[in-house]
Residue frames relative to the residue before (quaternion, step in Angstrom):
aa qw qx qy qz dx dy dz
M 1.0000 0.0000 0.0000 0.0000 0.00 0.00 0.00
E 0.4862 -0.6834 0.4658 0.2822 3.56 -0.91 0.91
E 0.5532 -0.6216 0.4465 0.3290 3.54 -1.05 0.82
I 0.3643 -0.6997 0.5703 0.2290 3.53 -1.17 0.67
Q 0.4441 -0.6553 0.5388 0.2881 3.57 -1.01 0.84
I 0.1494 -0.7959 0.5804 0.0854 3.56 -1.05 0.73
I 0.1253 -0.7288 0.6590 0.1373 3.51 -1.39 0.13
T 0.3802 -0.7106 0.5295 0.2649 3.59 -0.96 0.73
P 0.6322 -0.5258 0.3902 0.4142 3.60 -1.17 0.44
E 0.6380 0.5369 -0.3274 0.4444 3.60 1.02 -0.77
E 0.6485 0.5100 -0.3132 0.4703 3.58 0.98 -0.88
L 0.6562 0.5192 -0.3070 0.4535 3.55 0.96 -0.91
K 0.6414 0.5288 -0.3196 0.4547 3.57 0.94 -0.91
K 0.6545 0.5209 -0.3042 0.4558 3.58 0.95 -0.91
K 0.6502 0.5151 -0.3146 0.4614 3.59 0.93 -0.90
L 0.6686 0.4965 -0.3019 0.4640 3.56 0.92 -0.90
E 0.6485 0.5196 -0.3147 0.4586 3.57 1.01 -0.83
E 0.6748 0.4733 -0.2837 0.4901 3.57 1.15 -0.64
G 0.5636 -0.6528 0.3589 0.3569 3.56 1.30 0.13
E 0.3586 0.7375 -0.5021 0.2747 3.57 1.23 0.32
K 0.3598 -0.7194 0.5517 0.2206 3.58 -0.99 0.85
L 0.0360 0.8165 -0.5706 0.0800 3.55 -0.47 1.20
E 0.3708 -0.6958 0.5664 0.2399 3.54 -1.20 0.59
L 0.0168 -0.8117 0.5826 -0.0371 3.57 -0.29 1.28
V 0.0447 -0.7870 0.6152 0.0130 3.55 -0.97 0.88
D 0.1993 -0.7720 0.5985 0.0784 3.55 -0.73 1.16
V 0.1644 -0.8379 0.5176 0.0554 3.58 -0.55 1.17
R 0.3996 0.7264 -0.4746 0.2956 3.59 1.23 0.35
E 0.6208 -0.5309 0.4234 0.3918 3.53 -1.35 0.12
D 0.7205 -0.4730 0.3029 0.4067 3.55 -1.28 0.46
E 0.7028 0.4765 -0.2892 0.4420 3.59 0.81 -0.97
E 0.6177 0.5252 -0.3514 0.4681 3.60 1.14 -0.51
V 0.6656 0.5147 -0.2873 0.4577 3.54 0.95 -0.98
A 0.5864 0.5927 -0.3592 0.4194 3.57 1.14 -0.66
Q 0.6522 0.5139 -0.3097 0.4632 3.59 1.18 -0.50
G 0.7375 -0.3954 0.2204 0.5012 3.58 1.25 0.02
M 0.0870 -0.7780 0.6222 0.0087 3.50 -1.03 0.97
I 0.5609 -0.5472 0.4740 0.4016 3.55 -1.26 0.32
Q 0.5547 -0.6372 0.4194 0.3324 3.56 -0.88 0.95
G 0.8059 0.2742 -0.2155 0.4783 3.54 -0.93 0.95
A 0.5273 0.6302 -0.4236 0.3813 3.60 1.22 -0.13
K 0.3257 -0.7024 0.5925 0.2224 3.53 -1.19 0.61
H 0.3064 -0.7635 0.5416 0.1728 3.57 -0.95 0.85
I 0.1568 0.7302 -0.6537 0.1222 3.55 -0.71 1.14
R 0.3859 -0.7439 0.4915 0.2371 3.59 -0.42 1.17
M 0.6537 -0.5471 0.3517 0.3869 3.56 -1.07 0.78
G 0.7018 0.4933 -0.2749 0.4342 3.58 0.85 -0.96
E 0.7041 0.4589 -0.2594 0.4758 3.56 1.25 -0.38
I 0.3922 0.7337 -0.4736 0.2889 3.58 1.28 0.03
P 0.6737 0.5156 -0.3343 0.4106 3.66 0.75 -0.91
V 0.7177 0.4222 -0.2713 0.4828 3.62 0.97 -0.71
N 0.6901 0.4530 -0.2791 0.4906 3.59 1.29 -0.11
L 0.2643 0.8084 -0.4986 0.1673 3.59 1.19 0.36
D 0.6210 0.5615 -0.3562 0.4149 3.61 1.07 -0.59
Y 0.5335 0.6060 -0.4103 0.4240 3.59 1.26 -0.19
F 0.7135 0.4816 -0.2445 0.4463 3.56 1.04 -0.84
D 0.2324 -0.7545 0.6065 0.0938 3.50 -1.10 0.91
K 0.4411 -0.7305 0.4546 0.2552 3.60 -0.68 1.05
D 0.6319 0.5328 -0.3427 0.4465 3.59 1.23 -0.25
K 0.6882 0.4479 -0.2803 0.4972 3.59 1.24 -0.25
E 0.3475 -0.6960 0.5750 0.2535 3.55 -1.26 0.40
Y 0.1856 -0.7874 0.5830 0.0756 3.55 -0.97 0.92
I 0.2321 -0.7435 0.6126 0.1343 3.53 -1.06 0.84
F 0.1877 -0.8116 0.5490 0.0683 3.55 -0.69 1.13
I 0.1340 -0.8007 0.5836 -0.0158 3.49 -1.02 1.01
C 0.0934 0.7507 -0.6538 0.0141 3.56 -1.13 0.69
R 0.7707 -0.3474 0.2267 0.4837 3.58 -1.16 -0.38
S 0.8418 0.1043 -0.0105 0.5295 3.57 0.77 -1.03
S 0.5397 -0.6450 0.3385 0.4221 3.58 1.43 -0.05
A 0.4705 0.6602 -0.4613 0.3606 3.63 1.20 0.22
R 0.7005 0.4501 -0.2739 0.4814 3.59 0.80 -0.99
S 0.6542 0.5053 -0.3255 0.4590 3.57 0.92 -0.86
G 0.5990 0.5566 -0.3513 0.4560 3.58 1.15 -0.62
N 0.6421 0.5185 -0.3152 0.4685 3.56 0.99 -0.84
V 0.6424 0.5173 -0.3131 0.4709 3.55 0.98 -0.89
C 0.6353 0.5400 -0.3249 0.4464 3.58 0.99 -0.85
Y 0.6513 0.5034 -0.3228 0.4671 3.60 0.90 -0.88
Y 0.6499 0.5400 -0.3045 0.4397 3.53 0.92 -0.98
L 0.7299 0.4278 -0.2451 0.4736 3.58 0.80 -1.01
Q 0.6170 0.5494 -0.3555 0.4371 3.58 1.02 -0.74
E 0.6237 0.5467 -0.3301 0.4507 3.57 1.04 -0.79
Q 0.7189 0.4188 -0.2448 0.4978 3.57 1.15 -0.56
G 0.6608 -0.5780 0.2846 0.3851 3.54 1.25 0.39
Y 0.5139 0.6337 -0.4313 0.3851 3.59 1.22 0.32
K 0.4283 -0.6704 0.5412 0.2725 3.56 -1.23 0.57
V 0.0533 0.8277 -0.5487 0.1046 3.53 -0.53 1.19
R 0.0816 -0.7521 0.6520 0.0516 3.52 -1.33 0.42
N 0.2610 -0.7723 0.5615 0.1416 3.57 -0.96 0.85
M 0.3350 -0.7175 0.5673 0.2263 3.59 -0.89 0.91
V 0.3158 -0.7853 0.5058 0.1663 3.57 -0.34 1.28
G 0.7738 0.3292 -0.2560 0.4769 3.53 -1.04 0.81
G 0.2856 -0.8083 0.4767 0.1948 3.54 1.26 -0.40
M 0.7828 -0.3299 0.2459 0.4668 3.53 -1.32 -0.31
L 0.5389 0.6124 -0.4102 0.4078 3.59 1.18 -0.41
A 0.7481 0.3793 -0.1992 0.5069 3.58 1.13 -0.67
W 0.4599 0.7123 -0.4400 0.2958 3.61 1.26 -0.10
P 0.2519 -0.8115 0.5113 0.1285 3.60 -0.58 1.15
G 0.6431 0.5691 -0.3128 0.4057 3.57 1.22 -0.33
E 0.6751 -0.4702 0.3740 0.4281 3.51 -1.32 -0.20
T 0.2133 -0.7389 0.6156 0.1721 3.53 -1.28 0.28
E 0.2696 -0.7579 0.5651 0.1831 3.55 -1.24 0.31
């Protein structure tokens, strides 16, 4: 299986602070997201990714986020196999040093 590209929470925070436009997708459950999401992230639960494939554009790169980066990693493998550009935020929200909304 091909390696998944990753990004650290610190790298992501820096990019966002520099105003970089990134496609963030949070794949946690509703009750987890209610406790706070990274600003600008889109919420698509892991189980709903397959029915939401039309949301994703193969020309864009998406950064996937979950609580600890296990679920987002699974989503990354799944989408990468289908030709999408993906990156997994390692450590997940447990490691996120920035603010949430």
